[in-house]
C-alpha positions as CSV (number, residue, x, y, z in Angstrom):
1,M,19.1,-130.3,94.7
2,A,22.7,-131.5,93.6
3,Y,23.7,-135.0,93.8
4,V,26.3,-136.1,96.5
5,I,28.7,-139.2,96.7
6,S,28.7,-141.2,99.8
7,D,31.6,-143.0,101.5
8,D,30.5,-146.1,99.7
9,C,32.6,-144.7,96.9
10,V,35.2,-147.1,95.3
11,K,36.8,-144.2,93.1
12,C,36.2,-146.2,89.9
13,G,35.5,-142.9,88.1
14,T,32.7,-144.0,86.3
15,C,30.6,-141.2,87.4
16,A,33.1,-138.5,86.6
17,A,33.5,-140.0,82.8
18,G,29.8,-139.8,82.5
19,C,29.2,-136.4,83.8
20,P,28.1,-134.0,81.1
21,A,28.6,-131.0,83.2
22,E,32.3,-132.2,84.2
23,A,31.2,-131.4,87.8
24,I,32.7,-134.5,89.3
25,T,36.4,-134.8,90.4
26,E,38.7,-137.1,92.3
27,G,38.9,-136.4,95.9
28,A,41.3,-137.8,98.5
29,D,39.2,-140.6,99.6
30,K,36.3,-140.6,97.0
31,Y,35.1,-138.6,93.9
32,V,33.4,-135.2,94.7
33,I,30.5,-133.3,92.9
34,D,30.8,-129.4,92.5
35,T,27.1,-128.8,93.6
36,D,27.3,-125.3,91.9
37,A,28.2,-127.1,88.7
38,C,25.8,-130.0,89.0
39,L,23.1,-130.3,86.5
40,E,21.1,-132.5,88.9
41,C,20.5,-134.8,85.6
42,G,21.2,-137.8,87.5
43,T,23.5,-139.6,85.0
44,C,26.2,-140.1,87.7
45,A,23.8,-141.9,90.0
46,A,22.6,-144.2,87.3
47,N,26.0,-145.1,86.2
48,C,27.4,-145.6,89.7
49,P,28.1,-149.5,90.0
50,V,27.9,-149.5,93.7
51,G,24.9,-147.1,94.3
52,A,27.1,-144.5,96.2
53,I,25.4,-141.4,94.6
54,S,22.1,-139.9,95.9
55,V,19.9,-136.6,95.9
């Protein structure tokens, strides 16, 4: 199951910078994970400073 970013996202970009699959892009209100490209490695969730990313 791919990870998702909640509305708690503060658009800091930490998740996108650390994603080994480059599956995260900046959206209008928050960053967005491309579920097809997500490797489900959890790096984004581990790096998110506000805990906005979960499975």
